[in-house]
C-alpha positions in Angstrom: 6.1 18.3 -35.9 2.6 17.4 -34.7 1.3 13.9 -34.0 -2.5 13.9 -33.4 -4.4 11.1 -31.6 -2.2 10.8 -28.6 -3.2 10.4 -24.9 -4.6 13.3 -22.9 -2.3 15.2 -20.5 -1.6 13.2 -17.4 0.9 12.2 -14.7 1.6 9.0 -12.9 1.4 7.1 -16.2 4.0 4.5 -17.2 5.9 4.1 -20.5 8.1 1.3 -21.9 9.9 0.8 -25.2 8.8 -2.4 -26.9 10.3 -3.3 -30.3 9.9 -0.2 -32.5 7.3 1.6 -30.4 6.6 3.2 -27.1 3.7 1.9 -25.1 1.9 4.1 -22.5 -0.6 3.0 -19.9 -2.7 4.6 -17.2 -2.0 7.7 -15.1 -4.2 10.4 -13.7 -5.2 14.1 -14.2 -6.1 16.2 -11.2 -7.5 19.7 -11.1 -8.4 21.9 -8.2 -12.0 20.5 -8.2 -11.8 17.0 -9.5 -9.5 14.1 -10.6 -9.7 11.2 -13.1 -7.7 8.0 -13.4 -7.0 6.2 -16.7 -6.5 2.6 -17.9 -6.1 3.3 -21.6 -3.2 2.2 -23.7 -1.5 4.1 -26.4 1.4 3.3 -28.7 3.8 5.7 -30.4 5.5 4.3 -33.5 9.1 5.3 -33.6 9.4 4.9 -37.4 6.3 6.7 -38.5 6.0 9.0 -35.5 2.3 8.3 -35.1 0.0 7.7 -32.2 -2.5 4.8 -32.0 -4.9 4.0 -29.2 -5.1 0.3 -28.5 -8.3 -1.6 -27.8 -7.0 -4.9 -26.3 -9.4 -7.8 -26.0 -10.3 -9.1 -22.5 -10.7 -7.5 -19.1 -7.8 -5.2 -18.3 -6.6 -3.4 -15.1 -8.8 -0.9 -13.4 -7.8 2.8 -13.9 -4.6 3.5 -11.9 -1.3 5.4 -11.7 2.1 4.5 -10.4 2.0 0.9 -11.5 4.9 -1.4 -12.5 5.2 -1.8 -16.3 7.7 -4.2 -17.7 8.3 -5.5 -21.2 9.1 -9.2 -21.8 11.6 -10.6 -24.3 8.6 -11.8 -26.4 7.3 -8.3 -26.8 4.5 -8.5 -24.2 3.9 -6.1 -21.3 3.4 -6.9 -17.6 1.4 -4.5 -15.4 1.5 -4.8 -11.6 0.0 -2.8 -8.7 -0.6 1.0 -8.7 -2.8 3.4 -6.9 -6.1 5.1 -7.5 -8.7 7.0 -5.4 -12.5 7.4 -5.6 -14.7 10.3 -4.5 -16.9 8.8 -1.8 -18.8 12.0 -1.0 -18.0 15.7 -1.1 -14.5 16.4 0.0 -14.0 12.7 1.0 -11.8 10.4 -1.1 -10.9 6.8 -0.6 -7.5 5.5 -1.9 -6.9 2.0 -3.2 -3.6 0.2 -3.4 -3.8 -2.3 -6.3 -2.0 -5.7 -6.0 -3.3 -7.4 -9.1 -1.2 -8.3 -12.1 -1.9 -8.4 -15.9 -0.3 -9.4 -19.1 -0.8 -7.3 -22.2 0.0 -9.8 -24.9 0.9 -9.2 -28.5 -1.2 -11.7 -30.5 0.9 -11.6 -33.7 0.6 -10.0 -37.1 -2.4 -7.9 -37.9 -3.7 -4.4 -37.3 -2.1 -2.8 -34.2 -5.4 -2.0 -32.6 -6.5 -5.6 -32.9 -3.3 -7.5 -32.0 -3.3 -7.1 -28.3 -5.2 -8.8 -25.5 -5.4 -8.6 -21.7 -5.1 -11.6 -19.4 -4.9 -11.7 -15.6 -1.8 -13.2 -14.1 -1.8 -15.3 -10.9 1.9 -15.5 -9.9 3.2 -17.9 -7.4 5.7 -17.2 -4.6 5.6 -14.3 -2.1 4.2 -11.1 -3.6 5.2 -7.7 -2.4 3.1 -6.2 0.4 0.6 -3.6 -0.8 2.4 -0.3 -1.5 2.7 2.7 -3.8 5.7 4.8 -4.8 7.8 1.8 -5.4 10.6 1.8 -8.0 11.1 -0.7 -10.8 14.0 -1.9 -13.0 14.9 -4.8 -15.3 17.1 -7.4 -13.5 19.4 -10.2 -14.7 18.1 -13.7 -15.5 14.8 -12.6 -17.1 13.6 -10.9 -14.0 12.4 -7.5 -13.0 12.7 -6.1 -9.5 10.6 -3.8 -7.2 12.3 -1.6 -4.6 10.8 0.3 -1.6 7.6 2.3 -1.6 5.1 3.4 1.0 1.8 2.1 2.5 -0.3 5.0 3.7 -2.7 4.3 6.5 -5.4 6.8 6.9 -6.5 7.6 10.5 -9.2 10.1 11.0 -7.8 13.2 9.3 -4.2 12.2 9.3 -2.1 9.8 7.2 0.6 7.5 8.6 3.1 6.3 6.1 4.9 2.9 6.5 8.0 3.1 4.3 9.9 0.1 2.8 13.5 -0.5 1.6 13.1 -4.2 0.6 13.6 -5.8 -2.9 11.2 -8.2 -4.6 12.1 -10.1 -7.8 9.6 -11.2 -10.3 10.7 -14.1 -12.5 9.0 -13.5 -15.9 9.5 -17.0 -17.2 8.3 -18.8 -14.0 5.6 -16.2 -13.2 6.8 -16.1 -9.6 7.5 -13.4 -7.0 10.1 -13.8 -4.3 11.8 -11.4 -1.8 15.5 -10.8 -2.1 17.6 -12.4 0.5 20.8 -10.7 1.6 23.6 -13.2 2.2 25.8 -11.0 4.3 29.4 -10.1 3.2 31.1 -12.6 5.5 28.9 -15.7 5.3 30.9 -17.4 2.6 34.3 -16.6 4.3 32.9 -18.1 7.5 31.9 -21.3 5.7 35.4 -21.6 4.1 37.1 -21.1 7.5 34.8 -23.6 9.2 35.5 -26.1 6.3 39.2 -25.8 6.9 38.7 -26.2 10.6 36.6 -29.4 10.0 39.2 -30.9 7.8 41.9 -30.3 10.4 39.8 -32.0 13.1 40.5 -35.6 14.0 38.4 -38.2 12.2 35.4 -39.4 14.2 34.9 -36.2 16.1 31.4 -34.8 15.9 30.9 -31.9 13.5 30.4 -28.5 15.1 26.6 -27.9 15.6 25.8 -24.3 14.7 22.8 -22.5 16.1 20.0 -21.7 13.6 20.7 -18.5 11.7 19.0 -15.5 13.2 19.3 -13.3 10.2 20.6 -9.8 10.1 20.5 -7.4 13.1 18.3 -4.4 12.6 19.3 -1.2 14.4 17.1 1.8 14.7 19.0 5.1 14.7 17.5 8.5 15.4 19.2 11.5 13.9 18.3 15.0 15.1 18.6 17.7 12.5 19.5 21.3 13.4 15.9 22.4 13.7 15.1 19.6 16.1 13.4 17.3 13.7 14.1 13.6 14.4 14.8 11.3 11.5 14.4 7.6 12.3 16.7 5.6 10.0 17.0 1.8 10.0 20.4 0.2 9.8 21.1 -3.5 8.9 24.2 -5.3 10.1 24.3 -8.5 7.9 25.0 -11.6 9.9 25.7 -9.7 13.1 22.9 -11.5 15.0 24.3 -14.9 13.9 27.7 -14.9 15.6 28.5 -18.2 17.1 31.8 -17.4 18.8 34.0 -19.1 16.2 37.0 -17.0 15.1 38.6 -14.2 17.0 37.0 -10.8 17.5 39.7 -9.3 15.3 38.6 -11.6 12.5 35.0 -10.6 12.9 35.9 -6.9 13.0 38.1 -7.3 9.9 35.4 -9.0 7.9 32.9 -6.3 8.8 35.3 -3.9 7.2 35.2 -1.6 10.2 31.8 -0.4 9.2 29.8 -1.9 12.1 28.3 1.4 13.0 27.6 2.5 9.5 24.3 2.1 7.7 24.7 -0.7 5.2 21.3 -0.4 3.5 19.2 2.5 2.2 16.7 3.8 4.7 13.1 3.1 3.9 11.8 5.4 1.2 9.4 6.0 -1.7 9.8 7.5 -5.2 13.5 6.6 -5.5 15.3 6.3 -8.8 16.8 2.9 -9.6 18.9 1.5 -12.5 20.7 -1.8 -13.1 24.1 -1.9 -14.9 26.2 -5.0 -15.3 24.1 -6.8 -12.7 24.5 -4.0 -10.1 21.4 -2.2 -8.8 21.8 1.5 -8.0 19.3 3.4 -5.8 19.4 7.2 -5.6 17.3 9.6 -3.6 13.6 9.4 -2.8 11.7 10.6 0.2 10.3 9.6 3.6 8.3 11.4 6.2 9.1 12.6 9.7 6.0 13.7 11.5 4.3 16.3 9.2 7.5 16.9 7.2 8.9 15.2 4.1 12.6 14.4 4.0 14.1 14.5 0.5 17.1 12.1 0.2 20.3 12.5 -1.8 22.2 9.3 -0.9 23.3 6.7 -3.4 23.5 2.9 -2.7 24.4 -0.1 -4.8 24.1 -3.9 -4.5 25.3 -6.7 -6.7 22.2 -8.6 -7.7 24.2 -11.8 -8.5 26.0 -12.0 -5.2 23.5 -10.3 -2.9 26.2 -9.9 -0.3 25.2 -6.6 1.0 24.6 -2.9 0.2 27.4 -0.4 -0.5 27.0 3.3 0.4 28.4 5.3 -2.5 27.1 8.7 -1.4 26.1 9.5 2.2 23.3 12.0 3.0 23.8 14.5 5.8 20.4 15.2 7.3 21.7 18.5 8.7 21.8 19.8 5.1 18.1 19.5 4.7 16.1 22.7 4.0 12.5 22.9 5.1 10.4 25.0 2.7 7.0 25.7 4.0 4.1 27.6 2.5 2.5 30.5 4.4 -1.2 31.0 4.5 -0.9 33.9 2.1 0.9 31.7 -0.4 -1.9 29.2 -0.4 -4.4 31.9 -1.3 -2.4 33.0 -4.4 -2.9 31.5 -7.9 -0.7 28.9 -9.5 1.7 31.4 -11.2 2.2 33.3 -8.0 2.8 30.0 -6.2 5.7 29.2 -8.5 7.2 32.7 -8.1 6.7 32.4 -4.3 8.4 29.1 -4.2 11.4 30.4 -6.2 11.6 33.7 -4.3 10.7 32.3 -0.9 13.7 30.1 -0.5 15.9 33.0 0.7 13.1 34.1 3.0 12.9 30.6 4.4 16.7 30.4 4.8 16.8 33.7 6.6 13.9 32.7 8.9 15.8 29.4 9.6 18.9 31.4 10.5 16.9 33.6 12.8 15.3 30.6 14.5 18.7 29.0 14.8 20.0 32.2 16.5 17.0 32.2 18.8 17.7 28.6 19.6 21.3 29.4 20.2 20.3 32.0 22.7 17.7 29.7 24.3 19.1 27.8 27.1 17.9 24.2 27.4 17.7 22.8 30.9 21.3 21.9 31.8 22.2 18.3 32.8 23.2 18.2 36.4 26.4 16.4 37.5 25.8 12.6 37.7 22.2 13.0 36.5 21.0 9.9 34.7 19.1 10.1 31.4 15.8 9.0 32.9 16.1 11.5 35.8 16.9 14.3 33.3 13.9 13.4 31.1 11.5 13.3 34.0 12.7 16.7 35.2 12.7 18.5 31.8 10.0 16.6 29.8 7.6 19.6 29.5 10.4 21.8 28.0 11.1 19.2 25.3 7.5 18.6 24.7 6.9 22.3 24.0 10.0 22.4 21.7 8.9 19.3 19.8 5.3 20.6 19.4 6.6 24.0 18.0 8.6 22.1 15.4 6.0 19.5 14.4 2.9 21.8 14.4 -0.5 21.5 16.1 -1.7 18.7 13.7 1.0 16.2 14.8 -0.2 13.4 17.0 0.6 13.6 20.7 2.3 10.1 20.5 4.7 11.3 17.8 5.4 14.6 19.6 6.2 12.6 22.8 8.6 10.4 20.8 10.4 13.3 19.2 10.6 15.2 22.6 12.2 12.1 24.2 14.6 11.7 21.4 15.7 15.4 21.6 16.2 15.2 25.3 18.2 12.0 24.9 20.4 13.6 22.3 21.0 16.7 24.4 21.8 14.5 27.5 24.3 12.4 25.5 26.0 15.5 24.1 26.2 17.1 27.5 27.9 14.1 29.1 
């Protein structure tokens, strides 16, 4: 079966099902020499299996890819954000993170190409910070949600990525953005316990004055993979910073579920997959960057969007299972078909080279920790060794500041393991 009149080949576009048709917007096409971004809109009729290109009235979004596209109960479409780049001069491109918002409105009966119009939305509330690579899902109570993403900051010839793991809700009926607020798993139990305590107190006594809430406690954890790469993962302990001394330590520990040292939220990431079922949001996978390497994630988290009482870890990710697949210079010179074959056949080569490097590292003796030597003393004595090791793993393009941070983390880990 062939259906002429459809959109050109592209990626980064978005598609939603709306009534009896699919609606596709935007995207980009990139070749070895050039690229083009789109802002066109096509529909595919699920009854007649035919394509139509829409020509909505009004001023629509600028060309972009990776935007949020959400259908409304009335059959309209909401477009938010996205990314595009422009060629400034030869071999110099400038990226743009879009933060505008539009409504593609169905005007009623009539010809399909004439029944749509664009209008710009100006939502109230707190909008998400600029980002790309975020994930989108429909949420309960006539809302949609946005999770994670990355904001790339270009510095000279390098790109620094600031990754996110936050949730923003957009209320379709109220045209309002607001950030999700985690309540913490024990906040309600504490209130009930304090309520019983207050009732038991003698009349006339002053009510216990609680300190202002300080919010969740964020812990930065550095995990060193087998090849020496350091992954920095954020952990959130809901309500841990807001202890007021009421209740015993056993009660506090019991309410935490014994998971005080476990990560209770997904680490910041982009390009994750999300889905909502029975009011529960599920987040799987995605990626973040460590130095000049990308870490592909395989963990699964969930959170109840009605209660918002904390994340649950359904599947953990072991960073030591990561495989680093790197292209050689000869691979880059080959054509696309050879690249695919090289990627498929190069995995065993990469694994064998990793095993060799691991063997070499096993034979290599890191500077030993002397009896009673403090971490600061050990670092001062062996810093050049760890700097060299970090540089060899991160490559010559990595910034000195990042190499120094990784070197210190590696030395710290080795010192702790040796004690």
